[in-house]
C-alpha positions as CSV (number, residue, x, y, z in Angstrom):
1,M,0.0,-0.2,0.0
2,A,1.4,3.4,-1.1
3,K,2.2,5.7,2.0
4,N,0.3,9.1,2.0
5,Y,2.2,12.2,2.8
6,V,2.5,13.0,6.6
7,S,4.2,15.9,7.9
8,N,6.0,15.4,11.3
9,S,6.6,19.1,12.0
10,Q,3.9,21.5,13.4
11,E,3.5,23.2,10.1
12,S,0.5,24.1,8.6
13,S,-0.9,24.1,4.9
14,R,-3.0,27.0,3.5
15,M,-6.3,25.5,2.4
16,F,-8.1,28.6,1.1
17,E,-6.8,31.4,-1.2
18,S,-9.2,33.7,0.5
19,D,-8.0,35.2,3.8
20,F,-11.7,35.3,5.0
21,L,-12.2,31.5,4.4
22,E,-8.8,30.7,5.9
23,V,-9.4,32.2,9.1
24,F,-12.4,30.3,9.6
25,S,-10.6,26.9,9.0
26,K,-8.5,27.2,12.1
27,V,-9.5,27.4,15.7
28,H,-8.1,27.4,18.9
29,F,-8.5,24.1,21.2
30,W,-10.5,26.0,23.9
31,V,-13.0,27.5,21.6
32,P,-15.3,24.3,21.6
33,L,-15.2,24.7,25.7
34,V,-16.3,28.3,25.5
35,L,-19.1,27.4,22.9
36,Y,-20.6,24.1,24.3
37,I,-20.0,24.3,28.3
38,P,-22.7,26.9,28.6
39,I,-25.1,25.2,26.4
40,I,-24.5,22.0,28.3
41,L,-25.0,23.9,31.7
42,F,-28.3,25.5,30.2
43,L,-29.7,22.2,28.8
44,T,-28.8,20.5,32.3
45,Y,-30.7,23.1,34.1
46,Q,-33.9,22.9,31.9
47,G,-33.9,19.4,32.1
48,L,-33.3,19.1,35.8
49,F,-35.2,22.2,37.2
50,V,-37.5,23.4,34.4
51,V,-39.3,20.3,32.8
52,G,-38.5,18.0,35.8
53,L,-37.1,15.0,34.3
54,G,-35.6,13.8,37.4
55,W,-33.9,10.3,37.4
56,R,-34.7,10.2,33.6
57,F,-31.9,12.9,33.1
58,P,-29.1,10.8,33.8
59,E,-30.4,7.7,32.0
60,L,-31.0,10.0,28.9
61,F,-27.4,11.6,29.2
62,A,-25.8,8.3,29.5
63,A,-27.8,7.1,26.4
64,G,-26.8,10.4,24.5
65,L,-23.1,9.9,25.5
66,F,-23.3,6.3,24.0
67,I,-24.9,7.5,21.0
68,W,-22.2,10.1,20.5
69,T,-19.6,7.2,20.5
70,L,-21.2,5.5,17.7
71,T,-21.8,8.8,15.7
72,E,-18.2,9.7,16.1
73,Y,-17.2,6.1,14.6
74,V,-19.5,6.4,11.7
75,L,-18.5,10.2,11.1
76,H,-14.8,9.2,10.8
77,R,-15.1,6.2,8.9
78,F,-18.1,6.9,6.4
79,V,-18.0,10.6,6.1
80,F,-14.5,11.7,7.0
81,H,-12.6,8.9,5.1
82,Y,-15.0,8.9,2.0
83,E,-12.9,10.3,-0.9
84,P,-14.8,10.6,-4.2
85,K,-12.8,10.3,-7.3
86,N,-13.7,13.4,-8.9
87,R,-11.7,16.7,-8.4
88,M,-14.3,18.4,-6.3
89,G,-14.9,15.5,-4.2
90,K,-11.0,15.1,-3.7
91,R,-10.8,18.9,-2.6
92,L,-13.6,18.5,-0.2
93,H,-12.3,15.5,1.3
94,F,-8.9,17.5,1.8
95,I,-11.0,20.2,3.3
96,F,-12.9,18.2,5.9
97,H,-10.3,15.7,6.7
98,G,-7.3,15.1,4.4
99,V,-5.7,18.2,5.7
100,H,-5.7,16.6,9.1
101,H,-4.0,13.6,7.9
102,D,-1.4,15.5,6.1
103,Y,-0.5,17.6,8.9
104,P,-1.6,15.9,12.0
105,N,0.4,18.0,14.3
106,D,-1.1,21.4,13.1
107,A,-2.4,22.7,16.3
108,K,-5.2,24.9,15.0
109,R,-6.8,22.1,13.0
110,L,-7.4,19.5,15.6
111,V,-10.8,20.4,16.9
112,M,-13.6,21.0,14.4
113,P,-14.0,24.8,13.7
114,P,-17.5,26.4,14.9
115,S,-18.3,27.0,11.2
116,A,-18.7,23.2,10.9
117,S,-19.3,22.0,14.6
118,I,-22.2,24.7,14.9
119,P,-24.4,23.6,12.1
120,L,-23.8,19.7,12.9
121,A,-24.8,20.2,16.4
122,T,-28.0,21.9,15.4
123,A,-28.8,19.5,12.7
124,F,-28.4,16.6,15.6
125,Y,-30.5,18.6,18.0
126,F,-33.6,19.0,16.0
127,L,-33.3,15.4,14.5
128,F,-33.2,13.9,18.2
129,D,-35.9,16.3,19.4
130,W,-38.0,15.1,16.4
131,L,-37.3,11.5,17.2
132,L,-37.6,11.3,21.1
133,P,-40.6,12.4,23.3
134,A,-41.2,15.8,24.3
135,T,-38.4,17.1,26.9
136,Y,-36.4,14.1,26.7
137,N,-33.9,15.7,24.3
138,Y,-32.7,17.9,27.4
139,G,-31.1,14.8,28.7
140,F,-30.0,13.0,25.6
141,F,-28.6,16.0,23.5
142,T,-26.8,17.1,26.8
143,G,-25.1,13.8,26.7
144,F,-24.5,13.6,23.2
145,I,-22.9,17.2,23.1
146,T,-20.7,16.3,26.3
147,G,-19.7,13.2,24.2
148,Y,-18.7,15.6,21.2
149,L,-16.6,18.1,23.6
150,I,-14.7,15.0,25.2
151,Y,-13.8,13.8,21.9
152,D,-12.4,17.1,20.7
153,M,-10.4,17.8,23.7
154,M,-9.0,14.3,23.6
155,H,-8.3,14.4,19.9
156,Y,-6.3,17.7,20.7
157,A,-4.4,16.1,23.7
158,I,-3.9,12.6,21.9
159,H,-1.8,14.7,19.3
160,H,0.1,17.2,21.6
161,Y,0.4,15.5,25.3
162,N,2.4,12.4,26.3
163,F,0.2,10.5,28.7
164,K,1.3,8.6,32.0
165,S,-1.7,6.3,32.5
166,A,-1.8,3.0,30.6
167,L,-5.5,3.5,29.2
168,M,-4.5,6.9,27.8
169,K,-1.4,5.6,26.5
170,N,-3.3,2.9,24.5
171,I,-5.6,5.4,23.3
172,K,-3.1,7.3,21.9
173,K,-1.1,4.4,20.3
174,H,-4.5,3.3,18.6
175,H,-5.0,6.7,17.0
176,M,-1.4,7.1,16.0
177,L,-1.5,4.0,14.3
178,H,-4.6,5.3,12.3
179,H,-2.2,8.4,11.2
180,Y,1.2,6.6,10.8
181,S,0.3,3.0,9.8
182,D,-3.1,2.4,8.2
183,P,-5.6,5.0,7.9
184,A,-8.1,2.3,6.9
185,H,-8.1,1.0,10.6
186,G,-8.4,2.3,13.7
187,Y,-11.5,5.0,13.2
188,G,-12.2,5.3,17.1
189,V,-10.8,8.4,18.6
190,S,-11.8,8.7,22.3
191,S,-11.8,4.9,22.5
192,D,-11.5,1.7,20.3
193,F,-14.8,0.4,21.5
194,W,-16.5,0.5,18.0
195,D,-13.5,-0.8,16.2
196,R,-13.5,-3.8,18.4
197,I,-17.4,-4.3,17.6
198,F,-16.7,-3.8,13.8
199,Q,-13.6,-5.4,13.6
200,S,-11.7,-2.4,12.2
201,G,-9.1,-2.2,14.7
202,F,-5.3,-3.1,13.9
203,K,-5.5,-6.5,16.0
204,Y,-7.8,-7.8,13.4
205,K,-6.0,-7.0,10.2
206,S,-5.1,-9.9,8.1
């Protein structure tokens, strides 16, 4: 299998000729925290103290968190790694994910920019609101968006920190193999759970 180009430095690659568009392609790792922690706190307050979900809130929160882990896997494997053959498709693939594989240590392209995450989060919110009984989304979406935030922060840390715990070392190793050994395996970032379920982890390679 031919090896793709992978930069080992923290250099960045310009994605757009337009300075305006280029600005929105980069983001500091703390920006998702500033955006989504207030939303998480607001929805938690609404769920617990306004609509009174009570004991259902932690159950719905856990369900949302679990569904996020599957969503993370599906998006990474089937959306971010889908590369159409035409020129426009290749360009879109590079913008959404290819640039990260070429420049995995680019610190400003390790969390999803708000220009992408806000529309996606909004779409998921209304999808779940349509699917779930009234008020349940206060718990479910809170867990879901918390899972996304954990994923974003873990992804940044995986690329920039040396962990001491065995668990985090294994998570980092799993993701580094995805980048530097075989991008067709190891789609889980915050865990390898779904890679184990769907046999797309590295231990399953033939």
